[in-house]
A tleap script that builds the chain and sets N, CA, C and O, in Angstrom:
source leaprc.protein.ff14SB
mol = sequence {
  NMET VAL GLU ASN PRO HIE ILE ALA VAL VAL
  ASP ASP ASP LYS ILE PHE HIE VAL LEU THR
  LYS LYS ILE LEU ILE SER THR ASP PHE THR
  SER LYS ILE SER GLU PHE TYR ASP GLY GLN
  GLU ALA LEU ASP TYR ILE LEU GLU ASN GLN
  ASN ASN PRO ASP ASN LEU PRO ASP ILE ILE
  PHE LEU ASP ILE GLN MET PRO PHE LEU ASP
  GLY TRP GLN PHE LEU ASP GLN PHE ILE THR
  LEU THR PHE ASN LYS ILE ILE THR VAL TYR
  ILE VAL SER SER SER ILE SER THR LEU ASP
  TYR GLN LYS SER THR THR TYR ASN LYS VAL
  LYS GLY PHE ILE ILE LYS PRO PHE PRO ARG
  HIE LYS MET ILE GLU VAL MET GLU GLU TYR
  ARG ASN GLY CMET
}
set mol.1.N position { 117.178 -175.506 -117.773 }
set mol.1.CA position { 117.395 -174.533 -118.818 }
set mol.1.C position { 117.652 -175.245 -120.145 }
set mol.1.O position { 118.365 -176.247 -120.197 }
set mol.2.N position { 117.077 -174.727 -121.185 }
set mol.2.CA position { 117.222 -175.269 -122.526 }
set mol.2.C position { 118.377 -174.553 -123.210 }
set mol.2.O position { 118.507 -173.333 -123.112 }
set mol.3.N position { 119.215 -175.321 -123.904 }
set mol.3.CA position { 120.402 -174.757 -124.563 }
set mol.3.C position { 120.041 -173.775 -125.670 }
set mol.3.O position { 120.649 -172.709 -125.772 }
set mol.4.N position { 119.072 -174.117 -126.490 }
set mol.4.CA position { 118.633 -173.252 -127.587 }
set mol.4.C position { 117.135 -173.004 -127.398 }
set mol.4.O position { 116.317 -173.600 -128.098 }
set mol.5.N position { 116.771 -172.125 -126.452 }
set mol.5.CA position { 115.361 -171.975 -126.108 }
set mol.5.C position { 114.523 -171.458 -127.277 }
set mol.5.O position { 114.986 -170.696 -128.127 }
set mol.6.N position { 113.297 -171.898 -127.277 }
set mol.6.CA position { 112.325 -171.464 -128.280 }
set mol.6.C position { 111.673 -170.190 -127.757 }
set mol.6.O position { 111.058 -170.191 -126.690 }
set mol.7.N position { 111.811 -169.108 -128.511 }
set mol.7.CA position { 111.246 -167.817 -128.135 }
set mol.7.C position { 110.064 -167.520 -129.044 }
set mol.7.O position { 110.159 -167.676 -130.262 }
set mol.8.N position { 108.952 -167.094 -128.458 }
set mol.8.CA position { 107.797 -166.649 -129.237 }
set mol.8.C position { 107.640 -165.147 -129.041 }
set mol.8.O position { 107.604 -164.656 -127.913 }
set mol.9.N position { 107.548 -164.434 -130.141 }
set mol.9.CA position { 107.305 -162.993 -130.121 }
set mol.9.C position { 105.859 -162.793 -130.561 }
set mol.9.O position { 105.482 -163.148 -131.678 }
set mol.10.N position { 105.051 -162.215 -129.659 }
set mol.10.CA position { 103.633 -161.998 -129.944 }
set mol.10.C position { 103.387 -160.491 -129.893 }
set mol.10.O position { 103.246 -159.908 -128.818 }
set mol.11.N position { 103.339 -159.880 -131.062 }
set mol.11.CA position { 103.240 -158.423 -131.152 }
set mol.11.C position { 102.778 -158.060 -132.553 }
set mol.11.O position { 103.185 -158.698 -133.524 }
set mol.12.N position { 101.939 -157.049 -132.669 }
set mol.12.CA position { 101.472 -156.630 -133.989 }
set mol.12.C position { 102.432 -155.660 -134.672 }
set mol.12.O position { 102.181 -155.239 -135.801 }
set mol.13.N position { 103.519 -155.302 -134.008 }
set mol.13.CA position { 104.504 -154.355 -134.534 }
set mol.13.C position { 105.623 -155.106 -135.262 }
set mol.13.O position { 106.436 -155.781 -134.632 }
set mol.14.N position { 105.656 -154.983 -136.582 }
set mol.14.CA position { 106.654 -155.706 -137.379 }
set mol.14.C position { 108.076 -155.261 -137.051 }
set mol.14.O position { 109.001 -156.072 -137.079 }
set mol.15.N position { 108.253 -153.995 -136.744 }
set mol.15.CA position { 109.590 -153.494 -136.406 }
set mol.15.C position { 110.087 -154.148 -135.120 }
set mol.15.O position { 111.264 -154.490 -135.011 }
set mol.16.N position { 109.194 -154.323 -134.147 }
set mol.16.CA position { 109.583 -154.997 -132.908 }
set mol.16.C position { 110.049 -156.418 -133.202 }
set mol.16.O position { 111.022 -156.886 -132.610 }
set mol.17.N position { 109.370 -157.101 -134.100 }
set mol.17.CA position { 109.776 -158.455 -134.487 }
set mol.17.C position { 111.190 -158.452 -135.065 }
set mol.17.O position { 112.032 -159.259 -134.671 }
set mol.18.N position { 111.439 -157.548 -135.990 }
set mol.18.CA position { 112.751 -157.488 -136.655 }
set mol.18.C position { 113.854 -157.213 -135.638 }
set mol.18.O position { 114.879 -157.896 -135.630 }
set mol.19.N position { 113.646 -156.219 -134.786 }
set mol.19.CA position { 114.676 -155.860 -133.798 }
set mol.19.C position { 114.905 -156.975 -132.784 }
set mol.19.O position { 116.048 -157.266 -132.431 }
set mol.20.N position { 113.841 -157.592 -132.320 }
set mol.20.CA position { 113.972 -158.670 -131.341 }
set mol.20.C position { 114.727 -159.851 -131.940 }
set mol.20.O position { 115.634 -160.394 -131.310 }
set mol.21.N position { 114.357 -160.247 -133.147 }
set mol.21.CA position { 115.065 -161.348 -133.814 }
set mol.21.C position { 116.543 -161.022 -133.987 }
set mol.21.O position { 117.407 -161.866 -133.752 }
set mol.22.N position { 116.819 -159.806 -134.395 }
set mol.22.CA position { 118.208 -159.398 -134.627 }
set mol.22.C position { 119.028 -159.520 -133.343 }
set mol.22.O position { 120.147 -160.034 -133.367 }
set mol.23.N position { 118.482 -159.054 -132.235 }
set mol.23.CA position { 119.200 -159.131 -130.956 }
set mol.23.C position { 119.367 -160.583 -130.524 }
set mol.23.O position { 120.463 -160.990 -130.135 }
set mol.24.N position { 118.302 -161.365 -130.587 }
set mol.24.CA position { 118.374 -162.760 -130.140 }
set mol.24.C position { 119.387 -163.561 -130.946 }
set mol.24.O position { 120.152 -164.346 -130.386 }
set mol.25.N position { 119.392 -163.365 -132.244 }
set mol.25.CA position { 120.315 -164.118 -133.095 }
set mol.25.C position { 121.741 -163.601 -132.950 }
set mol.25.O position { 122.682 -164.394 -132.914 }
set mol.26.N position { 121.916 -162.277 -132.866 }
set mol.26.CA position { 123.273 -161.714 -132.773 }
set mol.26.C position { 123.963 -162.047 -131.457 }
set mol.26.O position { 125.192 -162.040 -131.383 }
set mol.27.N position { 123.191 -162.334 -130.426 }
set mol.27.CA position { 123.787 -162.687 -129.135 }
set mol.27.C position { 123.937 -164.196 -128.972 }
set mol.27.O position { 124.370 -164.669 -127.921 }
set mol.28.N position { 123.581 -164.950 -130.009 }
set mol.28.CA position { 123.661 -166.414 -129.983 }
set mol.28.C position { 122.838 -167.032 -128.864 }
set mol.28.O position { 123.139 -168.130 -128.398 }
set mol.29.N position { 121.796 -166.324 -128.433 }
set mol.29.CA position { 120.945 -166.870 -127.382 }
set mol.29.C position { 120.061 -167.979 -127.932 }
set mol.29.O position { 119.865 -169.010 -127.290 }
set mol.30.N position { 119.533 -167.756 -129.121 }
set mol.30.CA position { 118.664 -168.758 -129.732 }
set mol.30.C position { 118.597 -168.562 -131.235 }
set mol.30.O position { 118.857 -167.477 -131.757 }
set mol.31.N position { 118.249 -169.619 -131.899 }
set mol.31.CA position { 117.967 -169.529 -133.330 }
set mol.31.C position { 116.535 -169.987 -133.599 }
set mol.31.O position { 116.084 -170.018 -134.744 }
set mol.32.N position { 115.831 -170.341 -132.527 }
set mol.32.CA position { 114.467 -170.863 -132.657 }
set mol.32.C position { 113.478 -169.788 -132.206 }
set mol.32.O position { 113.216 -169.626 -131.014 }
set mol.33.N position { 112.939 -169.061 -133.175 }
set mol.33.CA position { 112.049 -167.942 -132.889 }
set mol.33.C position { 110.757 -168.117 -133.680 }
set mol.33.O position { 110.779 -168.304 -134.897 }
set mol.34.N position { 109.636 -168.053 -132.974 }
set mol.34.CA position { 108.326 -168.079 -133.628 }
set mol.34.C position { 107.740 -166.681 -133.540 }
set mol.34.O position { 107.849 -166.011 -132.514 }
set mol.35.N position { 107.122 -166.255 -134.621 }
set mol.35.CA position { 106.554 -164.908 -134.665 }
set mol.35.C position { 105.045 -164.975 -134.873 }
set mol.35.O position { 104.546 -165.683 -135.748 }
set mol.36.N position { 104.336 -164.216 -134.041 }
set mol.36.CA position { 102.885 -164.135 -134.122 }
set mol.36.C position { 102.502 -162.663 -134.048 }
set mol.36.O position { 103.086 -161.898 -133.280 }
set mol.37.N position { 101.514 -162.273 -134.852 }
set mol.37.CA position { 101.147 -160.865 -134.941 }
set mol.37.C position { 99.874 -160.512 -134.182 }
set mol.37.O position { 99.445 -159.358 -134.198 }
set mol.38.N position { 99.274 -161.477 -133.528 }
set mol.38.CA position { 98.183 -161.205 -132.592 }
set mol.38.C position { 98.058 -162.385 -131.635 }
set mol.38.O position { 98.577 -163.473 -131.888 }
set mol.39.N position { 97.365 -162.146 -130.540 }
set mol.39.CA position { 97.251 -163.160 -129.508 }
set mol.39.C position { 96.552 -164.425 -129.960 }
set mol.39.O position { 96.895 -165.518 -129.510 }
set mol.40.N position { 95.570 -164.291 -130.849 }
set mol.40.CA position { 94.841 -165.477 -131.308 }
set mol.40.C position { 95.741 -166.405 -132.107 }
set mol.40.O position { 95.681 -167.625 -131.961 }
set mol.41.N position { 96.569 -165.817 -132.947 }
set mol.41.CA position { 97.506 -166.606 -133.744 }
set mol.41.C position { 98.441 -167.406 -132.826 }
set mol.41.O position { 98.697 -168.585 -133.067 }
set mol.42.N position { 98.940 -166.757 -131.783 }
set mol.42.CA position { 99.830 -167.433 -130.833 }
set mol.42.C position { 99.083 -168.507 -130.050 }
set mol.42.O position { 99.591 -169.613 -129.864 }
set mol.43.N position { 97.888 -168.180 -129.598 }
set mol.43.CA position { 97.096 -169.141 -128.830 }
set mol.43.C position { 96.752 -170.366 -129.673 }
set mol.43.O position { 96.801 -171.492 -129.178 }
set mol.44.N position { 96.408 -170.156 -130.927 }
set mol.44.CA position { 96.113 -171.285 -131.818 }
set mol.44.C position { 97.325 -172.206 -131.943 }
set mol.44.O position { 97.191 -173.428 -131.889 }
set mol.45.N position { 98.503 -171.616 -132.110 }
set mol.45.CA position { 99.731 -172.409 -132.219 }
set mol.45.C position { 99.967 -173.211 -130.933 }
set mol.45.O position { 100.298 -174.395 -130.983 }
set mol.46.N position { 99.797 -172.559 -129.801 }
set mol.46.CA position { 100.021 -173.228 -128.514 }
set mol.46.C position { 99.022 -174.373 -128.325 }
set mol.46.O position { 99.393 -175.458 -127.878 }
set mol.47.N position { 97.769 -174.129 -128.662 }
set mol.47.CA position { 96.760 -175.185 -128.535 }
set mol.47.C position { 97.059 -176.364 -129.454 }
set mol.47.O position { 96.888 -177.518 -129.061 }
set mol.48.N position { 97.504 -176.080 -130.670 }
set mol.48.CA position { 97.850 -177.151 -131.613 }
set mol.48.C position { 99.011 -177.999 -131.108 }
set mol.48.O position { 99.112 -179.183 -131.430 }
set mol.49.N position { 99.884 -177.387 -130.318 }
set mol.49.CA position { 101.095 -178.070 -129.856 }
set mol.49.C position { 101.088 -178.357 -128.360 }
set mol.49.O position { 102.122 -178.693 -127.783 }
set mol.50.N position { 99.935 -178.225 -127.739 }
set mol.50.CA position { 99.823 -178.375 -126.290 }
set mol.50.C position { 100.407 -179.690 -125.785 }
set mol.50.O position { 100.981 -179.736 -124.697 }
set mol.51.N position { 100.267 -180.746 -126.557 }
set mol.51.CA position { 100.770 -182.055 -126.133 }
set mol.51.C position { 102.113 -182.403 -126.751 }
set mol.51.O position { 102.556 -183.549 -126.673 }
set mol.52.N position { 102.752 -181.438 -127.353 }
set mol.52.CA position { 104.066 -181.633 -127.955 }
set mol.52.C position { 105.006 -180.552 -127.421 }
set mol.52.O position { 105.247 -179.550 -128.095 }
set mol.53.N position { 105.539 -180.753 -126.210 }
set mol.53.CA position { 106.327 -179.706 -125.555 }
set mol.53.C position { 107.539 -179.231 -126.348 }
set mol.53.O position { 107.984 -178.097 -126.169 }
set mol.54.N position { 108.080 -180.075 -127.218 }
set mol.54.CA position { 109.236 -179.648 -128.012 }
set mol.54.C position { 108.891 -178.509 -128.965 }
set mol.54.O position { 109.770 -177.742 -129.357 }
set mol.55.N position { 107.629 -178.393 -129.337 }
set mol.55.CA position { 107.206 -177.326 -130.246 }
set mol.55.C position { 106.734 -176.072 -129.524 }
set mol.55.O position { 106.525 -175.033 -130.150 }
set mol.56.N position { 106.565 -176.165 -128.210 }
set mol.56.CA position { 106.094 -175.017 -127.443 }
set mol.56.C position { 107.246 -174.080 -127.104 }
set mol.56.O position { 108.379 -174.526 -126.926 }
set mol.57.N position { 106.961 -172.788 -127.013 }
set mol.57.CA position { 108.027 -171.853 -126.647 }
set mol.57.C position { 108.430 -172.012 -125.184 }
set mol.57.O position { 107.648 -172.462 -124.347 }
set mol.58.N position { 109.660 -171.634 -124.905 }
set mol.58.CA position { 110.140 -171.579 -123.521 }
set mol.58.C position { 109.859 -170.204 -122.925 }
set mol.58.O position { 109.562 -170.072 -121.738 }
set mol.59.N position { 109.961 -169.186 -123.772 }
set mol.59.CA position { 109.746 -167.799 -123.365 }
set mol.59.C position { 108.823 -167.142 -124.384 }
set mol.59.O position { 108.964 -167.342 -125.590 }
set mol.60.N position { 107.875 -166.354 -123.878 }
set mol.60.CA position { 106.997 -165.569 -124.745 }
set mol.60.C position { 107.205 -164.097 -124.419 }
set mol.60.O position { 107.094 -163.691 -123.262 }
set mol.61.N position { 107.507 -163.299 -125.439 }
set mol.61.CA position { 107.511 -161.845 -125.327 }
set mol.61.C position { 106.159 -161.387 -125.867 }
set mol.61.O position { 105.880 -161.529 -127.058 }
set mol.62.N position { 105.321 -160.837 -124.985 }
set mol.62.CA position { 103.915 -160.577 -125.293 }
set mol.62.C position { 103.572 -159.099 -125.188 }
set mol.62.O position { 103.753 -158.483 -124.138 }
set mol.63.N position { 103.078 -158.539 -126.277 }
set mol.63.CA position { 102.532 -157.183 -126.259 }
set mol.63.C position { 101.121 -157.264 -125.690 }
set mol.63.O position { 100.460 -158.293 -125.828 }
set mol.64.N position { 100.652 -156.197 -125.054 }
set mol.64.CA position { 99.292 -156.246 -124.512 }
set mol.64.C position { 98.284 -155.519 -125.394 }
set mol.64.O position { 97.083 -155.776 -125.299 }
set mol.65.N position { 98.754 -154.621 -126.246 }
set mol.65.CA position { 97.834 -153.870 -127.101 }
set mol.65.C position { 97.959 -154.367 -128.538 }
set mol.65.O position { 98.840 -153.948 -129.289 }
set mol.66.N position { 97.048 -155.276 -128.900 }
set mol.66.CA position { 97.040 -155.856 -130.243 }
set mol.66.C position { 95.600 -155.995 -130.713 }
set mol.66.O position { 94.678 -156.057 -129.900 }
set mol.67.N position { 95.409 -156.045 -132.040 }
set mol.67.CA position { 94.054 -156.291 -132.549 }
set mol.67.C position { 93.647 -157.745 -132.315 }
set mol.67.O position { 94.466 -158.573 -131.917 }
set mol.68.N position { 92.416 -158.032 -132.560 }
set mol.68.CA position { 91.827 -159.368 -132.414 }
set mol.68.C position { 91.869 -159.798 -130.952 }
set mol.68.O position { 91.005 -159.397 -130.173 }
set mol.69.N position { 92.838 -160.589 -130.569 }
set mol.69.CA position { 92.968 -161.048 -129.184 }
set mol.69.C position { 94.164 -160.319 -128.580 }
set mol.69.O position { 95.306 -160.574 -128.962 }
set mol.70.N position { 93.907 -159.418 -127.644 }
set mol.70.CA position { 95.022 -158.653 -127.072 }
set mol.70.C position { 95.783 -159.485 -126.039 }
set mol.70.O position { 95.415 -160.625 -125.754 }
set mol.71.N position { 96.834 -158.908 -125.491 }
set mol.71.CA position { 97.685 -159.637 -124.557 }
set mol.71.C position { 96.968 -160.103 -123.305 }
set mol.71.O position { 97.216 -161.207 -122.822 }
set mol.72.N position { 96.081 -159.274 -122.777 }
set mol.72.CA position { 95.341 -159.675 -121.567 }
set mol.72.C position { 94.409 -160.841 -121.874 }
set mol.72.O position { 94.322 -161.793 -121.099 }
set mol.73.N position { 93.717 -160.763 -123.000 }
set mol.73.CA position { 92.817 -161.853 -123.389 }
set mol.73.C position { 93.609 -163.137 -123.644 }
set mol.73.O position { 93.168 -164.231 -123.292 }
set mol.74.N position { 94.777 -162.987 -124.255 }
set mol.74.CA position { 95.656 -164.140 -124.464 }
set mol.74.C position { 96.006 -164.767 -123.117 }
set mol.74.O position { 95.874 -165.978 -122.940 }
set mol.75.N position { 96.454 -163.936 -122.162 }
set mol.75.CA position { 96.855 -164.451 -120.847 }
set mol.75.C position { 95.696 -165.133 -120.127 }
set mol.75.O position { 95.878 -166.178 -119.502 }
set mol.76.N position { 94.505 -164.542 -120.214 }
set mol.76.CA position { 93.346 -165.140 -119.546 }
set mol.76.C position { 93.089 -166.565 -120.041 }
set mol.76.O position { 92.680 -167.427 -119.262 }
set mol.77.N position { 93.322 -166.811 -121.308 }
set mol.77.CA position { 93.139 -168.162 -121.845 }
set mol.77.C position { 94.375 -169.030 -121.607 }
set mol.77.O position { 94.261 -170.217 -121.303 }
set mol.78.N position { 95.542 -168.434 -121.747 }
set mol.78.CA position { 96.806 -169.157 -121.592 }
set mol.78.C position { 96.940 -169.779 -120.202 }
set mol.78.O position { 97.397 -170.914 -120.072 }
set mol.79.N position { 96.545 -169.042 -119.165 }
set mol.79.CA position { 96.723 -169.547 -117.793 }
set mol.79.C position { 95.817 -170.731 -117.479 }
set mol.79.O position { 96.032 -171.421 -116.483 }
set mol.80.N position { 94.818 -170.976 -118.301 }
set mol.80.CA position { 93.935 -172.125 -118.057 }
set mol.80.C position { 94.488 -173.411 -118.663 }
set mol.80.O position { 93.967 -174.495 -118.405 }
set mol.81.N position { 95.542 -173.292 -119.467 }
set mol.81.CA position { 96.109 -174.453 -120.155 }
set mol.81.C position { 97.173 -175.134 -119.305 }
set mol.81.O position { 97.804 -174.499 -118.459 }
set mol.82.N position { 97.365 -176.414 -119.532 }
set mol.82.CA position { 98.430 -177.148 -118.853 }
set mol.82.C position { 99.407 -177.683 -119.895 }
set mol.82.O position { 99.028 -178.073 -120.999 }
set mol.83.N position { 100.674 -177.685 -119.501 }
set mol.83.CA position { 101.741 -178.113 -120.398 }
set mol.83.C position { 102.699 -179.024 -119.646 }
set mol.83.O position { 102.704 -179.064 -118.415 }
set mol.84.N position { 103.505 -179.750 -120.404 }
set mol.84.CA position { 104.564 -180.569 -119.816 }
set mol.84.C position { 105.881 -179.816 -119.800 }
set mol.84.O position { 106.950 -180.427 -119.806 }
set mol.85.N position { 105.811 -178.506 -119.780 }
set mol.85.CA position { 107.014 -177.685 -119.686 }
set mol.85.C position { 106.635 -176.334 -119.095 }
set mol.85.O position { 105.467 -175.947 -119.084 }
set mol.86.N position { 107.621 -175.643 -118.617 }
set mol.86.CA position { 107.407 -174.298 -118.082 }
set mol.86.C position { 107.557 -173.300 -119.224 }
set mol.86.O position { 108.554 -173.308 -119.945 }
set mol.87.N position { 106.559 -172.447 -119.377 }
set mol.87.CA position { 106.607 -171.373 -120.362 }
set mol.87.C position { 106.548 -170.062 -119.593 }
set mol.87.O position { 105.599 -169.802 -118.854 }
set mol.88.N position { 107.565 -169.249 -119.775 }
set mol.88.CA position { 107.658 -167.980 -119.068 }
set mol.88.C position { 107.247 -166.843 -119.991 }
set mol.88.O position { 107.653 -166.794 -121.152 }
set mol.89.N position { 106.439 -165.933 -119.465 }
set mol.89.CA position { 105.943 -164.807 -120.254 }
set mol.89.C position { 106.543 -163.506 -119.730 }
set mol.89.O position { 106.574 -163.252 -118.526 }
set mol.90.N position { 107.015 -162.695 -120.666 }
set mol.90.CA position { 107.425 -161.324 -120.374 }
set mol.90.C position { 106.503 -160.417 -121.167 }
set mol.90.O position { 106.410 -160.534 -122.389 }
set mol.91.N position { 105.824 -159.515 -120.479 }
set mol.91.CA position { 105.022 -158.529 -121.187 }
set mol.91.C position { 105.970 -157.442 -121.672 }
set mol.91.O position { 106.789 -156.926 -120.912 }
set mol.92.N position { 105.844 -157.107 -122.944 }
set mol.92.CA position { 106.652 -156.056 -123.552 }
set mol.92.C position { 105.660 -155.071 -124.157 }
set mol.92.O position { 104.982 -155.386 -125.135 }
set mol.93.N position { 105.575 -153.871 -123.569 }
set mol.93.CA position { 104.522 -152.944 -123.963 }
set mol.93.C position { 105.016 -151.505 -123.966 }
set mol.93.O position { 105.968 -151.155 -123.269 }
set mol.94.N position { 104.354 -150.688 -124.758 }
set mol.94.CA position { 104.654 -149.258 -124.738 }
set mol.94.C position { 103.868 -148.561 -123.625 }
set mol.94.O position { 104.042 -147.364 -123.400 }
set mol.95.N position { 103.021 -149.292 -122.942 }
set mol.95.CA position { 102.221 -148.726 -121.855 }
set mol.95.C position { 103.095 -148.421 -120.644 }
set mol.95.O position { 103.893 -149.250 -120.209 }
set mol.96.N position { 102.929 -147.222 -120.114 }
set mol.96.CA position { 103.636 -146.863 -118.879 }
set mol.96.C position { 102.650 -146.786 -117.708 }
set mol.96.O position { 102.969 -146.258 -116.643 }
set mol.97.N position { 101.467 -147.315 -117.926 }
set mol.97.CA position { 100.424 -147.292 -116.908 }
set mol.97.C position { 100.778 -148.217 -115.743 }
set mol.97.O position { 101.105 -149.387 -115.939 }
set mol.98.N position { 100.707 -147.672 -114.534 }
set mol.98.CA position { 100.945 -148.519 -113.361 }
set mol.98.C position { 99.840 -149.572 -113.228 }
set mol.98.O position { 100.062 -150.642 -112.661 }
set mol.99.N position { 98.654 -149.266 -113.750 }
set mol.99.CA position { 97.567 -150.249 -113.709 }
set mol.99.C position { 97.902 -151.470 -114.554 }
set mol.99.O position { 97.614 -152.600 -114.160 }
set mol.100.N position { 98.515 -151.244 -115.723 }
set mol.100.CA position { 98.926 -152.379 -116.554 }
set mol.100.C position { 99.993 -153.199 -115.839 }
set mol.100.O position { 99.942 -154.429 -115.835 }
set mol.101.N position { 100.956 -152.511 -115.237 }
set mol.101.CA position { 102.004 -153.236 -114.503 }
set mol.101.C position { 101.384 -154.050 -113.367 }
set mol.101.O position { 101.686 -155.232 -113.208 }
set mol.102.N position { 100.516 -153.411 -112.581 }
set mol.102.CA position { 99.886 -154.108 -111.461 }
set mol.102.C position { 99.069 -155.307 -111.941 }
set mol.102.O position { 99.091 -156.370 -111.321 }
set mol.103.N position { 98.356 -155.129 -113.036 }
set mol.103.CA position { 97.574 -156.241 -113.581 }
set mol.103.C position { 98.489 -157.390 -113.986 }
set mol.103.O position { 98.144 -158.556 -113.798 }
set mol.104.N position { 99.651 -157.064 -114.540 }
set mol.104.CA position { 100.579 -158.119 -114.972 }
set mol.104.C position { 101.046 -158.972 -113.797 }
set mol.104.O position { 101.333 -160.157 -113.967 }
set mol.105.N position { 101.123 -158.381 -112.614 }
set mol.105.CA position { 101.599 -159.126 -111.442 }
set mol.105.C position { 100.563 -160.122 -110.922 }
set mol.105.O position { 100.873 -160.952 -110.068 }
set mol.106.N position { 99.340 -160.043 -111.433 }
set mol.106.CA position { 98.312 -160.993 -110.998 }
set mol.106.C position { 98.385 -162.317 -111.764 }
set mol.106.O position { 97.686 -163.272 -111.425 }
set mol.107.N position { 99.223 -162.372 -112.783 }
set mol.107.CA position { 99.403 -163.598 -113.572 }
set mol.107.C position { 100.700 -164.271 -113.133 }
set mol.107.O position { 101.781 -163.712 -113.317 }
set mol.108.N position { 100.601 -165.460 -112.559 }
set mol.108.CA position { 101.803 -166.114 -112.037 }
set mol.108.C position { 102.772 -166.559 -113.128 }
set mol.108.O position { 103.938 -166.820 -112.834 }
set mol.109.N position { 102.325 -166.651 -114.365 }
set mol.109.CA position { 103.225 -167.052 -115.450 }
set mol.109.C position { 103.971 -165.866 -116.054 }
set mol.109.O position { 104.845 -166.048 -116.901 }
set mol.110.N position { 103.630 -164.655 -115.620 }
set mol.110.CA position { 104.313 -163.462 -116.123 }
set mol.110.C position { 105.518 -163.181 -115.239 }
set mol.110.O position { 105.382 -162.911 -114.046 }
set mol.111.N position { 106.688 -163.249 -115.838 }
set mol.111.CA position { 107.948 -163.062 -115.111 }
set mol.111.C position { 108.343 -161.591 -115.024 }
set mol.111.O position { 109.013 -161.189 -114.072 }
set mol.112.N position { 107.937 -160.779 -116.008 }
set mol.112.CA position { 108.335 -159.387 -115.988 }
set mol.112.C position { 107.503 -158.530 -116.916 }
set mol.112.O position { 106.800 -159.024 -117.798 }
set mol.113.N position { 107.604 -157.223 -116.689 }
set mol.113.CA position { 106.905 -156.217 -117.492 }
set mol.113.C position { 107.967 -155.269 -118.004 }
set mol.113.O position { 108.598 -154.553 -117.227 }
set mol.114.N position { 108.165 -155.264 -119.310 }
set mol.114.CA position { 109.229 -154.470 -119.913 }
set mol.114.C position { 108.593 -153.398 -120.789 }
set mol.114.O position { 107.745 -153.690 -121.632 }
set mol.115.N position { 109.015 -152.152 -120.574 }
set mol.115.CA position { 108.471 -151.037 -121.343 }
set mol.115.C position { 109.283 -150.852 -122.617 }
set mol.115.O position { 110.512 -150.805 -122.584 }
set mol.116.N position { 108.573 -150.747 -123.747 }
set mol.116.CA position { 109.221 -150.499 -125.036 }
set mol.116.C position { 109.724 -149.061 -125.077 }
set mol.116.O position { 109.157 -148.184 -124.427 }
set mol.117.N position { 110.753 -148.826 -125.815 }
set mol.117.CA position { 111.456 -149.814 -126.612 }
set mol.117.C position { 112.205 -150.797 -125.716 }
set mol.117.O position { 112.673 -150.437 -124.636 }
set mol.118.N position { 112.311 -152.034 -126.178 }
set mol.118.CA position { 112.956 -153.118 -125.433 }
set mol.118.C position { 114.454 -152.984 -125.685 }
set mol.118.O position { 114.959 -153.482 -126.691 }
set mol.119.N position { 115.169 -152.315 -124.780 }
set mol.119.CA position { 116.593 -152.079 -125.032 }
set mol.119.C position { 117.402 -153.377 -125.042 }
set mol.119.O position { 117.088 -154.336 -124.337 }
set mol.120.N position { 118.426 -153.373 -125.842 }
set mol.120.CA position { 119.289 -154.545 -125.993 }
set mol.120.C position { 119.786 -155.047 -124.640 }
set mol.120.O position { 119.779 -156.251 -124.384 }
set mol.121.N position { 120.219 -154.130 -123.773 }
set mol.121.CA position { 120.760 -154.548 -122.472 }
set mol.121.C position { 119.703 -155.240 -121.623 }
set mol.121.O position { 120.023 -156.153 -120.863 }
set mol.122.N position { 118.440 -154.814 -121.743 }
set mol.122.CA position { 117.368 -155.455 -120.975 }
set mol.122.C position { 117.096 -156.859 -121.520 }
set mol.122.O position { 116.853 -157.793 -120.756 }
set mol.123.N position { 117.140 -156.997 -122.845 }
set mol.123.CA position { 116.944 -158.322 -123.431 }
set mol.123.C position { 118.067 -159.260 -123.004 }
set mol.123.O position { 117.829 -160.437 -122.730 }
set mol.124.N position { 119.280 -158.743 -122.948 }
set mol.124.CA position { 120.413 -159.559 -122.497 }
set mol.124.C position { 120.222 -159.959 -121.036 }
set mol.124.O position { 120.534 -161.090 -120.661 }
set mol.125.N position { 119.710 -159.041 -120.202 }
set mol.125.CA position { 119.416 -159.380 -118.797 }
set mol.125.C position { 118.406 -160.526 -118.718 }
set mol.125.O position { 118.585 -161.464 -117.942 }
set mol.126.N position { 117.354 -160.443 -119.518 }
set mol.126.CA position { 116.327 -161.492 -119.534 }
set mol.126.C position { 116.952 -162.822 -119.941 }
set mol.126.O position { 116.667 -163.859 -119.343 }
set mol.127.N position { 117.799 -162.784 -120.955 }
set mol.127.CA position { 118.439 -164.015 -121.432 }
set mol.127.C position { 119.372 -164.591 -120.374 }
set mol.127.O position { 119.423 -165.807 -120.191 }
set mol.128.N position { 120.107 -163.732 -119.679 }
set mol.128.CA position { 121.002 -164.205 -118.617 }
set mol.128.C position { 120.204 -164.810 -117.465 }
set mol.128.O position { 120.600 -165.831 -116.904 }
set mol.129.N position { 119.087 -164.185 -117.113 }
set mol.129.CA position { 118.208 -164.757 -116.079 }
set mol.129.C position { 117.787 -166.165 -116.479 }
set mol.129.O position { 117.815 -167.090 -115.667 }
set mol.130.N position { 117.403 -166.311 -117.727 }
set mol.130.CA position { 116.970 -167.616 -118.218 }
set mol.130.C position { 118.121 -168.619 -118.166 }
set mol.130.O position { 117.948 -169.744 -117.697 }
set mol.131.N position { 119.275 -168.216 -118.642 }
set mol.131.CA position { 120.445 -169.107 -118.633 }
set mol.131.C position { 120.826 -169.534 -117.223 }
set mol.131.O position { 121.315 -170.643 -117.010 }
set mol.132.N position { 120.599 -168.652 -116.273 }
set mol.132.CA position { 120.957 -168.941 -114.883 }
set mol.132.C position { 119.821 -169.611 -114.114 }
set mol.132.O position { 119.858 -169.696 -112.887 }
set mol.133.N position { 118.831 -170.076 -114.833 }
set mol.133.CA position { 117.754 -170.829 -114.187 }
set mol.133.C position { 116.660 -169.987 -113.605 }
set mol.133.O position { 115.875 -170.481 -112.796 }
set mol.134.N position { 116.576 -168.740 -113.981 }
set mol.134.CA position { 115.556 -167.798 -113.532 }
set mol.134.C position { 115.455 -167.869 -112.039 }
set mol.134.O position { 114.651 -167.155 -111.440 }
savepdb mol mol.pdb
quit
């Protein structure tokens, strides 16, 4: 477990970014947050830093419905990459489709599927799981 984990928020919703940052910082879980507004932007960052694990996120909060490269397309490319660290993905979506949930379980790097709004208590649960070694 990393003391000050690097969190990446990948979502086209600016309000989600603001709320997530506010919760993460107010709970002293982390101060290292990267923000991406579509999957391609996040994937480009990860590819640029693929050989520099200190710059890679420890946890990714990933929306599945985004313009350009959506969450599923991001995951399809992300799972083909190799890193010198474990990166855990949580899908955070407004979708209540059981098909989306079932699809998320086919990706071994996806730790959970969280339905928006992402309540503070659920984010704290995720952080505690991480602190306790998942």
